[in-house]
C-alpha positions, 0 to 999 in steps of 0.5 A, a space after each residue: 954476266 949482268 946480275 939482272 940476266 943471271 937472276 932471270 936465268 936462275 928464275 927461268 931454270 927453276 920455273 919461277 915467275 919473273 918479269 924483266 923490265 927494259 927501258 926502250 925509249 928515253 926522251 930526256 930533253 923534253 922531261 923536266 928534271 930528267 935523270 941523267 942515269 937513264 939509258 936505253 937498254 937498262 934492265 930490272 928483274 922483279 920476282 914475287 917475294 924478292 928484292 928487284 935485281 938491276 936498275 933503270 938508273 933512278 931509284 924512284 923509277 925503279 920502285 914504281 917499275 918493280 911494282 908494275 912488273 909484279 902487276 904485269 906478272 899477275 896478269 900474265 901479259 907482257 906490256 909497255 908503259 910510260 913514266 916520267 924520269 922519276 916514275 911519275 904517272 901520266 908522263 912520257 919521258 921513259 918507255 919501259 917494256 915488261 917481258 913476263 915469264 909466268 908459269 902455266 895457269 893452275 887449276 885445282 879441282 877438288 873432288 874425284 867425281 864423274 865430272 872431274 875427268 872431263 874438266 881436266 881434259 878441257 882445262 888441259 886444252 886451254 893450257 892449265 896445269 891441273 891438280 885433282 885433289 880428294 881425300 878418298 884414295 879409292 877415287 883419287 888415282 892416276 888411272 882415273 885421271 891420266 890427263 891430270 898433271 897431279 893427283 893428290 890424296 889429301 883433304 882440301 884445306 890441308 892441300 891449300 895450306 901447303 900450296 895456296 900461297 902459290 895461287 894467284 889471279 890467273 889461277 882457278 879452284 873448282 869444287 866439284 864434291 857435292 859434299 859439305 864435309 869436303 866443299 865447305 873446308 875447301 871453299 873456306 881455304 880457297 877464299 884465303 888465297 889470291 886465286 882469281 876464280 873460285 867455283 862450286 858445283 851443285 844445284 841452287 838448293 844445295 848451294 843455299 845449304 852450303 851458304 848457310 854452312 859457310 856463314 856459320 863457319 865465319 865467312 863474310 858476305 864480301 868473301 862469299 861474293 867471290 864464289 861462283 855457284 852454281 858453277 859455270 855459265 848458263 848454256 844448258 849444259 848436261 853432260 860432263 863434257 858440256 859442263 866442263 865447257 861451261 865452267 871453263 867459259 865462265 873462267 875465261 869470261 871472268 878473266 876477260 870481263 866479258 859479259 855472260 850469264 852465269 848460273 849463279 846470277 840466274 834463277 830456276 832449274 840449272 838443268 833444263 828439260 827440253 821437248 815434250 818427250 822429256 817431261 816424264 823424266 823431269 817428273 820422275 827425277 825431281 831432285 835432278 832438276 832442282 
């Protein structure tokens, strides 16, 4: 068996992320300095943390294509790209197709709270592999979160120390704890990963205090800019299910770079009181609407 195919087979069997690059078109006749070794069907397999396996027929082209294959793997999308015979950009001598085999996107939810079960359900509909993590064994149980792929009893920072290297731009971390003993270490640890989305639940007042603690923990402003808090887009969500939809919608919008209004970028109460019949409720529960 071809070594590239054997390596690809082994990666797929172990559910490891991998990308297969295949030459699908060569126009050597129009390419100055074209490499004679290039051929349609030549293959190269790239996997994070490993040397590429296979060759497209030119060493410099292999280096560029291996780099771009890992980039395609990060995005989770197959793609076609064009190169010069030696990997030059903005040339059209060689056309390469990147076939991406990426595991399911991951969502890690810190905090076994009332909103967590709803977020697990919505995330599963979107195809995420979901982990619920909380240091409190009483709350972090499979019985409470039967839809989760994994329920872990562990402190957030310890969990991410073990698994954070596997998180990438396609993945999400959602901190729902509302308790600085949990959420500050969780956010600090998550900022040390390559995770594409990091959000934290809480009111604006809660988040102001959280930011002070994060700065005191040594987190720089450029890192804090990655944090989406209050979490979710501004759709007036109130119930756990509506909040879960708002969170997932924000994750989608950040990934697709579609312009939406996030709660982080607004002002005023994050929970609206609609209609005159609800005004007394807002007055009696001021902490709920801050």
